N, C-alpha and C positions, 0 to 999 in steps of 0.2 A: 684619701677617703675611702670611706666604709661601703661597702656594698650592700650592706643590710638594708636603709630604706629603700634602694634600687630593688630588690629583691623582693621587701613587701608590697611595693605599690603595683611591680609585675603581678604578684598573685592576686591584691587585692581586684587588679583590671581583670584576670581572668574570670575570678567570681562572680564579678558584675555581668561578665558577657555571657557566662552560662544562665546566671538568673534572668537576663534579659530575655534568652533563647528560651527558657522553659516559662515564663511568662508570655513570650508574643506566639511560642509555639501553638496552634489550635490544637486541643487534645483530639485523639485519634478514637476513644471508644475502649475498649478491652485491652488489656495487655496483649500484644502482638497482634492485634486486628490492623489490617491494611486502611488507609485513608478511602479508597476507593473500592467498588465491585467491579474487578477486571473482567475482559471477557472472557466466558465460559465458566466465569463462577456464578453459584446460584445466587439467586437473588435473595430469598428467604427459604426456612424450613421452618415447616410447623406442623404439629398432629391434627388435623382436621376435625376428629371427633373429640377433642378436648377444649375446643374453642366455643367461648360463652356467646359471642356475638360477633357481627362486624359490623362496622359504620362506614359510609361511604359519603363523602361530601364532594358534589360536581358544582362548582361554583357557577351561578350566584344562587342555584338553588340551596334547600334547607337540608341538612344531613338526613340520609337515609340509613334505617336501621335495618340489619337481619339478624333474626334472633335465633340461636340454637336451644331448640324447647326439649323439655325431658323426654318427649316420645321420639326423639332422635331427628327430628325433620326441621327445616329452615322455614322461617316465616318472615316475612318484608313487611314493614311499617314505612308509610309518607316519612315520618320522624320522630326523634326521639318522645315527643309529648301525644304521637298518635295513639289510639287505644285499639286501633283495628288493626288488625293482622291478618295476612293473607298465605297460606301455604306455595313454597316455590316447587317447581318441576324439581325433582330429586336428581334426575339426570343431568340439569342445566345448571344444577347448583355445585354437583359433585364435579362437572367439567370444568367450572370456574376454581373452585379449590385445587383440583390435579393440575391446572394452568400454570397456577401462580405458584405452586410448592415444586415445578418443574421449571420454572423461568429459569435461564440463565442470561448472564451480560452478552448484548450483541458484539458491543464492541468496548474499549476502555475508556473512562471519561478523559478528557483533555485535562481536565482540572478537579481538584480535588475540595472544591468549594458547593456545597448544597445548593440547591433551588433557592431562586429570591421568593420573596412572598409576594411579588407582582411581578406579571398577573399570578391572580390566586391559582395556586395548584390544585389538581383533582386528588384527594386525600383519599384513601383506604385504611382504615385500623383495624386490625385482626386482636379482638380480646382474647386474650389466651389466659390461662391459671398463671403465669409468672409474669404476665405484664403486659403491653400494648406492642404488637409491631406495627409500625406506620409507615407506608409507601405513599409519597408524594410522586406525581407525575406533571410535568409541564402540559399546559392546557393542549397544546398543539405537537404534533408529530412533523416528522420533516423526513422525506426517504424511505419511510416504513421503519424508522428508530423513533425514539422518545426519550427525554431526557426525565431521570427521577432520581430519587435518594430515599435511602431505608434506615431507619432507626428499629432497632430491638432492645429488649431489654438485658440483653448482654453487651451490647453496643449502642450506648442510646445517641452517641453523636451520630449525627446523619451522614450516610455515606453515599457518596453520587453514584449513578450507574446510568447505564444508557441500554435500553430495553426494548424489544419488539412493540410496535404501536397496536399490537395486537392485545396487550394488557390492558391498554387504554380504551382500545374499542369497546371491550367486552363489557367494559363498566358504564361506556358514556352512548354506546349505540346500540340497542337503546336505554341499556342500563336493566339494573332489576326487576322493576316495574313489569316489564315483558317477560322475567323467568316463571311469574304466578302459574301457579298448576290451574288448568283450567276444567279440571276434575270437580266437578260438584261435592262428590265423594271422595275424598283424597284417600282411598284404602281398598283393599279388594273385597269386593262384597263375598265373592265366594270363600273366604274364610271367617266369615263371620258367623256368630253361635245362634243369633237370632235375626230376624228381620220383621220390621212391619211397614205397610203403608195403609195410612186409614184418611177419613176425612176429618177436617179440623176436631171435630167433640171426639174423633176416637170410636166412632160407633161401628162405622162399617169400612170394608176393605180386606187386607187379608193379612195374615201372620207366616211366618216361614220359621222353624226351630230345627237344628240339626241333631237328630239323635242315634248313635250308634252307628255314626256315618251315612244316614237316611236323611233325606228333608223329611219334615210333616207339616202339613197345612194346621194352621192354629189360629185360635180367635185373634182378631175381632170376625174372621169367618165362624159360621154357625156350629161347625163342630172341628173337632181334632180327627186329620186323617192321613195317610200316607200320600205323598204328592208324586206327582208325575216327573221324571228326571227332565223332559224336554222341555215341557213350559216353565219350569223352574232355572233351567240353564237361561232361558230368554230372557226373565227377570233380571236374573243376576247380569248379563248382558248389557242387559238396558241401562240397570243402575250405575255399571260403569262407564258404560258411554255418555252418561248424563254428564253435559257439557255447560261450563258457565260462558254464555254470548257477551257479557259485558259487564265490567268492572266499573264501579263508581269511586270519583275521589271526595273529598270533604266536601267542595261545593257542589257535586251533583246528586250526591247520594240522599234519597228519598228517607222522611221519617217511617217506623215502622207501621204508624198509623196510615200515611200517606200509601205505603206499601201492600197495606191489607194484611199485615205481618201480624198485628194484635188480635184478627179473627182471620187464623190460618184457613185455604181453601183445603190444605193437604199437608200430612205430615208422615216423613220417612224415618223411620229409627233402623238403627244397624248397631247390634251390640257385639263385641269380640272378647272372649274370653282367653287372657293370656295366662298361662300357665309357668309356674315359676318355683323355686325351692324358697321358702321362707329362710333369712339368713338367722332369725333369732332360734327355730327350734328344727332348721333342717327337714321341715314339713313340706309337702307339695301346698302351693297356695294360687289361687286363683283371683285374679282381678277382672273386673269388668270395664271395658274402654267403650263408650257410647259414643255414636255420629248420629244427630239430631239435624235434619232440616226441615224448615218450616217453609212453607209455600203459600204467596199471597196473589195477590191481583196482575192482571196482564201488565207486562212491562213495554208493549207496543201496542199502536193501534191494529195490527194484523193477528194480534192474539197468540203469534210465533213464538213469543218468551214470556216467563212467569218471574217475577220477584221472589226472591229465596234468602232464607238467611241460615245461618249455621251455629249462631251464638246469640238468638233471641232477639235480633235487630241491631246488635251492635255492628254487625258488618252485613250488609245488601248488597248481592248482585242478581244479574238476572240468567235462566236457564232456559234451555230448550225445552218449552212446552210441548212440542210435536212427541219427543222421544217420552217425556213423562207420560202422556195420554196412554201408552204401551201400558201402564201398570193399572190402568182403571177396567181392566176385563173384570167379569166375575170371576169370583174366586175360586168357585167349582172349577174352572179351565186348569187349574193347577192341582186338584184331584187326580191320584194313581186311577189310570183307566180299567185296571184289572182289578177284582174284587179283593186279592190278598197278596202279601209279599210272601207267601210261603213258596218253596220251590217246589216243582212237583216230585222231584225225586225224593223228598222228604216226608212224601202222602204215602201211608199203608193203606189205608181205606176212607173211602166216601160213604156215609152217612146220609139216608134221605128218609125225611118224615114227614107224611102228608098232615097238612093242616086242617084242623079240624072242620067240619066233623069227622071226617075218617081219619084214621089211626094208624093206617099200615105203615110199614117200614120195610127200606131197603137197603142193604149193605154189602157194596162193590168193594173188595177185598183184592189187595196184590200179594201176594208170596214175596216175604224178603229174599228167599233163596233161589227158587224156580224162577220167579218173575211170573208166574200162573196167575190170571185173574178169575174170580169167583164171585158168584152171586147168593146173597141168602134174602128171603123174603119173609116178613114177619118172624125172625128169630128161628127160620128152619135150618137145619143142615146146611151148608154152604156147596154150591154146585159150580164146577169148573166151567168156565166159558169157553166156547169154540173159538176159534181163530178169528173170523168178523166180530164176535161180539168183544171179544178182548180187545180189539182193536177201536170199537165203538165207545169202550171205556176208558180206553187212554185218551180219547179225542175229548170226551166230556172233561176229563181230569185236568187237560191242556186248558180246554175253555174257562173252568172255573179258578185256574190259578194264573192265566196268564191272557186270559181272552179279553181285549179291547172293546170298552163301552161305546156304541155309538154317541151317549151322551149322559152327563154328571150332573147331578143336582142333589140339592141338598132339602128338596121338596119331593114328595111322594105324585106319582103322575094322577088325577082325578079319578080314573076308572080302575087304578090298581086294585088287584085281592089276592089274597095271600093263598100261595099253591103249597108250599113246604119249606122246611128248614134243612140246612145242608150242614154237616159237621165234618170237617177234615181231620182225620187222625192220623198218628203216628204208626208206624209199625208195631210198636210197643201197646197203640191202644190208646195214647194220651191226644186229648183234643191240641189241635193245632189253630184251626180257624173255623168260626161260623157265621154263616150268614141265610138272610131268607130269602125265596124265592117268589116273586108275585109275578102275575100276569098284568099285562097293558097293552089293549090293542093287540095287533098279531104280534107281538114281542113279548118278552120277558124284562121283569126289572129284579136285580140283585140288590137288596138291601144291607149294607154291613156299617155298623158304627154311625148311623145318620146319614150314609151317603147312598142315594139311589143312582143304579146305574142300569140305562137302559139297552138292551140288545134287540136290533131287529130281526135278525137271523141267528137264534141259538141253534145249536147241532141237534138235528133230528134225534139221536138216540137219547139225548136228554128229555126232548118232548116226548117219547114215546116212555121214557120211565116215571115222567109225570103223568102221563095218561092211565098208568099200569095203574099208580098208585090211588087214582082217583076212585076207581073203580069200587 
């Protein structure tokens, strides 16, 4: 009897067995990828900076969306259809991403089967440039561990894992809605190029602008003038500390009209100049980024909170009204108390010219080599000052360049009368600054650029020079 039919039957049986194995065996994803995530193996690996968005579904709720915006920040939306977005705290978002990127299996799963669809798992989807990475969690943990499965663009078949319940807790207790940034201004105001706080129409309030490393008070203040460092620091700290006291969901958010935001009571605007190199022509380019907050009516019966919006009423929240009230002080409080920013060391001479009808002049000069002081009256030959008179001249210079005013105003006192003009010159004779000196009551007023600084106790040598020129 020939063995050929038996051999053929055996080969057919083997082929059928192999085919059945290949059909029945559940694919394990990418070539060489194990069916499960073993103990000590990283759960996922991704580049947080390249993520486009994150979707979180915690049954039975709707999917929540965390968008990665072009400004580099993360923003939360309550659902994919929600138009309102809230900036998330950068530190908390960074901690979340780092936690998942460093997570490892805490033990090896007992089976290679993925999670069942019931009960509905908690699902986290990371939307990356190459596709979605999906992590599903069992809704309940046991003994500090929770079952999960992971699918990635490279390994689309879900791979079971056992992970720390910390990953589940951070998503659900209480979840990303609690990571919202409570800063009303989600940026450092100290890096702004321009700041303005005004009433609703924008007619009263103050502006601040950074110029050559210094802050200037700008409109809507009546004039543009150098700003005092300490008051500006307090303004910046107040803006940085301005906090959101309540967020509103879709059901409780008032309309812009009900919140008084259609006719705002105040407006806070910050402009940031972002400098870069244009990729087109490799030239420096500046783009301006603007943050604008509108403030409406009180958000509580006590008046401790105000409605506010950063996007013209699309998103409404309540802010601390007590902190905001610190910005309502007169703009003159921000003006530099000294008459000039010119350093005393840069001054070579002080020229005093009496107001009409008097016409006398006095020049107090300092030799750049010897440091000796001299005076010249009505263009006469300079006379070297003795030690006491030289010390008096130095005290007047210190007063004119560093003397802090008792009061600053944009309006002249009613009894102010002009006495003389003062010109500060460099050692080479170039004018550095100029201002007027007026009398007011028992004190003096120095007028500079529309700002009136009042001094109750001016230095006696200056009073003596004024009297001398009035004769």
